Backbone as CSV, one residue per row, in Angstrom:
resi,resn,N_x,N_y,N_z,CA_x,CA_y,CA_z,C_x,C_y,C_z
1,MET,7.832,-1.730,1.506,7.380,-0.767,2.474,5.897,-0.449,2.260
2,LYS,5.520,-0.213,1.017,4.127,0.111,0.727,3.207,-1.065,1.052
3,LYS,3.692,-2.282,0.837,2.886,-3.467,1.140,2.600,-3.551,2.636
4,ILE,3.583,-3.240,3.466,3.391,-3.283,4.917,2.341,-2.268,5.341
5,ILE,2.427,-1.070,4.800,1.464,-0.022,5.147,0.058,-0.424,4.725
6,ILE,-0.077,-0.972,3.534,-1.393,-1.406,3.052,-1.942,-2.521,3.937
7,LEU,-1.106,-3.488,4.306,-1.553,-4.570,5.181,-1.983,-4.055,6.544
8,LEU,-1.260,-3.089,7.100,-1.632,-2.519,8.395,-2.977,-1.798,8.318
9,ILE,-3.208,-1.073,7.240,-4.482,-0.366,7.069,-5.628,-1.358,6.928
10,ILE,-5.430,-2.417,6.144,-6.470,-3.424,5.971,-6.755,-4.128,7.289
11,PHE,-5.712,-4.511,8.028,-5.897,-5.192,9.309,-6.671,-4.323,10.281
12,SER,-6.283,-3.046,10.387,-6.943,-2.168,11.355,-8.389,-1.887,10.971
13,SER,-8.734,-1.944,9.685,-10.119,-1.678,9.290,-11.043,-2.865,9.579
14,PHE,-10.503,-4.088,9.626,-11.345,-5.252,9.867,-11.352,-5.702,11.324
15,TYR,-10.398,-5.245,12.118,-10.277,-5.706,13.493,-11.310,-5.022,14.380
16,GLY,-12.024,-5.798,15.168,-12.918,-5.238,16.174,-14.243,-4.721,15.668
17,ARG,-14.815,-5.336,14.658,-16.130,-4.918,14.170,-17.198,-5.197,15.233
18,ALA,-18.201,-4.322,15.321,-19.292,-4.500,16.290,-20.106,-5.724,15.930
19,GLN,-20.539,-6.467,16.967,-21.279,-7.689,16.714,-22.704,-7.618,17.233
20,GLN,-23.124,-6.456,17.694,-24.489,-6.290,18.153,-25.037,-5.003,17.551
21,PRO,-26.368,-4.911,17.373,-26.933,-3.705,16.764,-26.651,-2.466,17.622
22,LEU,-26.344,-1.368,16.966,-26.055,-0.126,17.654,-27.168,0.880,17.389
23,THR,-27.371,1.789,18.345,-28.315,2.876,18.104,-27.702,3.825,17.085
24,ALA,-28.517,4.741,16.558,-28.025,5.686,15.556,-26.893,6.541,16.119
25,ASN,-27.031,6.968,17.376,-25.997,7.792,18.000,-24.707,6.995,18.189
26,GLU,-24.822,5.756,18.648,-23.644,4.898,18.822,-22.981,4.618,17.475
27,GLN,-23.785,4.405,16.451,-23.242,4.139,15.113,-22.480,5.348,14.583
28,PHE,-23.026,6.562,14.825,-22.339,7.785,14.397,-20.972,7.901,15.062
29,HIS,-20.933,7.658,16.378,-19.662,7.755,17.096,-18.681,6.676,16.654
30,LYS,-19.183,5.478,16.404,-18.309,4.393,15.943,-17.740,4.716,14.564
31,THR,-18.602,5.201,13.669,-18.150,5.545,12.323,-17.145,6.691,12.369
32,SER,-17.413,7.710,13.198,-16.484,8.829,13.336,-15.124,8.339,13.835
33,GLY,-15.144,7.461,14.832,-13.899,6.905,15.356,-13.157,6.090,14.310
34,ASP,-13.917,5.297,13.534,-13.299,4.485,12.479,-12.631,5.376,11.431
35,VAL,-13.290,6.476,11.077,-12.734,7.391,10.079,-11.464,8.047,10.626
36,LEU,-11.502,8.500,11.864,-10.328,9.145,12.455,-9.164,8.180,12.629
37,VAL,-9.472,6.930,12.961,-8.411,5.926,13.138,-7.616,5.753,11.845
38,GLY,-8.260,5.857,10.716,-7.548,5.735,9.448,-7.021,7.053,8.918
39,THR,-7.763,8.143,9.169,-7.405,9.439,8.604,-6.167,10.043,9.261
40,LEU,-6.090,9.995,10.576,-4.950,10.612,11.255,-3.608,9.980,10.865
41,PRO,-3.482,8.649,10.868,-2.207,8.076,10.406,-1.941,8.354,8.919
42,ALA,-3.012,8.385,8.108,-2.820,8.674,6.682,-2.288,10.091,6.485
43,LEU,-2.817,11.043,7.255,-2.305,12.414,7.178,-0.858,12.486,7.647
44,ALA,-0.543,11.766,8.710,0.839,11.754,9.201,1.780,11.150,8.157
45,LEU,1.351,10.057,7.546,2.170,9.439,6.504,2.317,10.375,5.314
46,GLY,1.226,11.038,4.933,1.290,11.994,3.821,2.266,13.124,4.097
47,SER,2.310,13.566,5.357,3.234,14.656,5.690,4.690,14.233,5.544
48,THR,4.985,12.948,5.690,6.369,12.500,5.528,6.814,12.600,4.071
49,PHE,5.845,12.590,3.147,6.192,12.741,1.732,6.339,14.209,1.358
50,ILE,5.663,15.100,2.089,5.755,16.532,1.796,7.132,17.059,2.163
51,TRP,7.606,16.718,3.367,8.929,17.150,3.809,9.925,16.044,3.470
52,LYS,10.470,16.142,2.290,11.364,15.082,1.805,12.719,15.190,2.507
53,ASP,13.069,14.122,3.189,14.363,14.060,3.868,15.015,12.709,3.594
54,GLY,14.949,12.300,2.344,15.510,11.007,1.987,14.637,9.856,2.457
55,GLN,13.355,10.122,2.655,12.362,9.140,3.109,12.656,8.609,4.508
56,LYS,13.510,9.289,5.277,13.793,8.873,6.648,12.521,8.969,7.502
57,GLY,11.744,10.031,7.302,10.507,10.210,8.062,9.487,9.128,7.767
58,THR,9.395,8.730,6.508,8.451,7.675,6.122,8.820,6.353,6.784
59,LEU,10.084,6.034,6.800,10.536,4.794,7.435,10.301,4.838,8.938
60,GLN,10.597,5.971,9.569,10.355,6.107,11.004,8.868,5.967,11.318
61,PHE,8.025,6.615,10.516,6.578,6.519,10.730,6.110,5.075,10.602
62,SER,6.557,4.389,9.568,6.124,3.009,9.331,6.539,2.085,10.473
63,LYS,7.768,2.231,10.948,8.232,1.405,12.068,7.433,1.709,13.334
64,THR,7.183,2.984,13.579,6.433,3.378,14.771,5.001,2.875,14.711
65,LEU,4.346,3.015,13.563,2.974,2.546,13.400,2.886,1.034,13.603
66,ALA,3.802,0.302,12.985,3.791,-1.159,13.110,4.020,-1.595,14.556
67,SER,4.972,-0.965,15.227,5.237,-1.363,16.609,4.096,-0.962,17.543
68,THR,3.470,0.180,17.306,2.330,0.605,18.118,1.165,-0.363,17.975
69,ILE,0.857,-0.748,16.755,-0.237,-1.695,16.525,0.076,-3.042,17.171
70,ALA,1.300,-3.520,16.993,1.670,-4.819,17.556,1.590,-4.814,19.080
71,VAL,2.120,-3.784,19.717,2.108,-3.717,21.181,0.679,-3.558,21.702
72,THR,-0.104,-2.712,21.054,-1.484,-2.486,21.495,-2.294,-3.770,21.472
73,TYR,-2.273,-4.481,20.357,-3.081,-5.695,20.256,-2.520,-6.826,21.112
74,ALA,-1.210,-6.875,21.268,-0.622,-7.891,22.154,-1.061,-7.652,23.602
75,LEU,-1.045,-6.393,24.039,-1.478,-6.085,25.394,-2.967,-6.363,25.586
76,LYS,-3.769,-6.024,24.595,-5.205,-6.294,24.705,-5.462,-7.787,24.868
77,LEU,-4.739,-8.600,24.133,-4.917,-10.047,24.245,-4.356,-10.573,25.564
78,ALA,-3.236,-10.028,26.009,-2.604,-10.510,27.247,-3.409,-10.110,28.487
79,ILE,-3.988,-8.909,28.482,-4.743,-8.433,29.644,-6.074,-9.156,29.767
80,ASN,-6.714,-9.434,28.644,-7.946,-10.221,28.608,-9.044,-9.616,29.494
81,LYS,-9.252,-8.315,29.393,-10.277,-7.602,30.158,-11.500,-7.396,29.263
82,GLU,-12.689,-7.653,29.820,-13.921,-7.499,29.039,-14.155,-6.037,28.687
83,ARG,-14.583,-5.804,27.450,-14.904,-4.451,27.003,-16.148,-3.956,27.743
84,PRO,-16.303,-2.647,27.917,-17.467,-2.117,28.631,-18.806,-2.519,28.019
85,ASN,-18.851,-2.684,26.694,-20.111,-3.076,26.060,-20.292,-4.592,26.018
86,GLY,-19.361,-5.351,26.587,-19.479,-6.801,26.643,-19.241,-7.503,25.323
87,GLU,-18.744,-6.781,24.336,-18.563,-7.324,22.986,-17.538,-8.453,22.937
88,ASN,-16.395,-8.259,23.590,-15.352,-9.282,23.619,-14.401,-8.984,24.777
89,PHE,-13.296,-9.704,24.839,-12.353,-9.538,25.942,-11.058,-8.872,25.499
90,ASN,-11.081,-8.134,24.415,-9.890,-7.431,23.921,-9.968,-5.969,24.336
91,SER,-9.591,-5.666,25.573,-9.725,-4.316,26.081,-8.628,-4.025,27.098
92,PHE,-8.394,-2.743,27.346,-7.521,-2.310,28.417,-8.394,-2.008,29.623
93,PRO,-7.931,-2.327,30.828,-8.706,-1.914,32.013,-8.632,-0.394,32.152
94,SER,-9.786,0.242,32.290,-9.813,1.692,32.347,-10.016,2.230,33.743
95,GLY,-10.477,1.398,34.667,-10.759,1.856,36.012,-12.159,2.384,36.187
96,HIS,-12.929,2.433,35.102,-14.314,2.886,35.202,-15.186,1.774,35.779
97,LEU,-16.238,2.160,36.467,-17.159,1.169,37.054,-18.146,0.677,36.041
């Protein structure tokens, strides 16, 4: 179980790195988003250890996180929509012009 969680964290930290120089403001927002992407699930996982219920919450969290990541990236690849910054084609259509 711990190996799966570690692999998911490593995968999410390396996926989608910027490939063009960013301004200082863009870099701040990207870094903030990167920190929140890892911090929020880590806090949620930590809370499953605080309220001990036979580790049922930890297992539910792990299954939900894994399925969310799998569905999200599968849809991004299947939709094949260009990102607004033109970085790659792994994006959801947002309807913005």
